[in-house]
C-alpha positions in Angstrom: 0.2 0.0 -0.1 1.3 3.5 -1.0 1.2 5.8 2.0 -1.0 9.0 2.0 -3.4 10.8 4.4 -6.4 9.1 3.0 -5.1 5.4 3.1 -3.8 6.0 6.7 -7.2 7.4 7.8 -8.6 4.2 6.2 -6.6 1.8 8.4 -8.8 1.3 11.6 -6.8 -1.7 13.1 -3.0 -2.1 13.5 -2.2 -4.2 10.3 1.0 -3.0 8.8 4.2 -5.3 9.4 6.6 -3.0 7.6 6.8 0.9 7.3 9.5 2.6 5.2 10.5 6.3 4.5 12.9 6.4 2.2 14.9 9.4 1.9 12.1 11.5 3.4 11.9 11.5 7.2 14.2 14.5 7.5 11.0 16.5 6.2 8.7 14.9 8.9 7.4 16.1 12.1 8.8 12.9 13.7 6.6 13.2 17.1 3.6 12.9 14.8 4.7 10.5 12.3 5.9 8.0 15.2 2.3 8.5 16.8 0.8 7.5 13.3 3.3 4.7 13.0 2.2 3.2 16.4 -1.5 3.5 15.4 -1.1 1.7 12.2 1.7 -1.0 13.2 0.9 -4.6 13.8 2.7 -6.4 16.6 6.3 -6.8 15.9 6.1 -4.4 13.1 9.5 -3.1 11.7 10.0 0.5 10.8 12.9 1.6 8.3 13.8 5.2 8.1 16.2 5.0 5.0 18.7 7.6 3.4 21.6 7.4 1.1 24.5 9.5 2.1 27.3 11.5 0.4 28.5 9.9 -2.7 32.1 9.0 -3.5 33.9 8.7 -6.9 36.0 6.0 -7.4 38.9 8.1 -8.4 41.0 9.9 -6.0 41.4 13.4 -7.4 37.7 13.6 -8.5 36.5 12.5 -5.6 38.6 15.0 -3.5 37.5 17.7 -5.4 33.8 16.6 -5.4 34.2 16.8 -1.5 35.3 20.2 -1.6 32.5 21.2 -3.8 30.0 19.4 -1.6 31.1 20.3 1.7 32.8 23.8 1.3 31.0 25.3 -1.8 27.6 24.3 -2.1 27.0 23.0 1.2 25.9 26.4 2.6 23.1 26.3 0.0 21.4 23.0 1.2 18.4 23.2 3.5 19.2 22.6 7.1 17.4 19.3 7.2 20.1 18.0 4.7 22.4 17.4 7.8 20.0 14.6 9.1 20.6 13.0 5.7 24.6 13.4 5.8 24.6 11.8 9.4 22.2 8.7 8.3 19.6 10.1 10.4 21.7 9.1 13.8 20.7 12.6 15.3 17.0 11.5 15.1 15.1 10.2 18.1 14.2 6.8 17.5 12.2 5.2 20.3 12.1 1.6 18.9 14.1 -1.5 19.5 17.0 -1.1 17.1 17.8 -3.6 14.6 21.3 -4.1 12.8 21.1 -4.4 9.0 24.0 -5.2 6.4 26.2 -2.5 4.9 24.7 -1.6 1.7 25.4 0.9 -1.1 23.7 2.4 -4.4 26.5 2.0 -7.1 26.4 3.4 -10.6 29.1 3.6 -13.6 28.6 7.2 -14.9 30.6 9.2 -17.6 31.1 12.6 -16.5 28.2 14.2 -18.6 25.6 11.7 -16.6 27.4 12.7 -13.3 27.2 16.3 -13.8 23.7 16.2 -14.9 22.8 14.5 -11.7 24.6 17.0 -9.4 22.8 20.0 -11.5 19.6 18.3 -10.1 20.3 19.0 -6.7 18.3 21.8 -4.7 21.6 23.4 -3.5 22.7 23.9 -6.9 19.4 25.6 -7.9 19.4 27.7 -4.8 22.9 28.9 -5.2 22.2 29.8 -8.8 19.2 31.9 -7.6 21.6 33.8 -5.2 23.9 34.7 -8.1 26.3 31.9 -7.4 25.9 29.8 -10.6 29.7 30.1 -10.9 29.9 27.4 -8.2 28.4 24.8 -10.4 30.4 26.0 -13.8 33.7 26.0 -11.9 33.3 22.8 -10.3 32.3 21.3 -13.8 35.3 22.8 -15.5 37.6 21.3 -12.6 36.1 18.1 -12.5 36.3 17.8 -16.4 40.1 18.4 -16.3 40.5 15.6 -13.7 38.0 13.0 -15.2 40.5 12.1 -18.0 38.7 10.4 -21.0 35.1 11.9 -20.7 33.4 8.9 -21.7 35.0 7.1 -19.5 32.4 5.8 -16.8 33.5 6.1 -13.3 31.9 4.0 -10.3 29.7 6.5 -8.2 28.8 5.2 -4.8 26.2 6.4 -2.2 26.3 4.6 1.3 22.8 3.5 2.5 22.1 4.4 6.2 19.1 3.3 8.3 17.4 3.7 11.5 15.7 0.4 11.4 13.5 -0.9 14.6 10.9 -3.3 15.8 7.9 -1.8 17.5 
């Protein structure tokens, strides 16, 4: 069942065995969300708050330049909630029996064009551009282009998966 206000209201008895919020919990009023989770959860229900962390590029110089861009240059343009994603939701109050999970990551092989296309979709890049700082992205793209090597050469991009996984 896809979650929305209407479907949540239709649940009269606790019946859900798994509740997942992927790359979204940093926008929630957690007190209200946890209250609703407890209302609709069946006994022994598992709650997973999933996020993916800061990516890495499998190329030392490109990765170092990316990290500088992410933390020092574009970092101030992320909304404050982004820090919860960066720390894997570790700063969240999580009043449930924590469960362990295996190490996981999302991995892609991208040429430079695909990678830069992805970065250009970030809200922080758009906010910086509206603030007259489009040169941040332009400089980053230019410098990364010089470091990448063959522009058609795919590079491995990895995002670590983090979770707050718990049983009610």
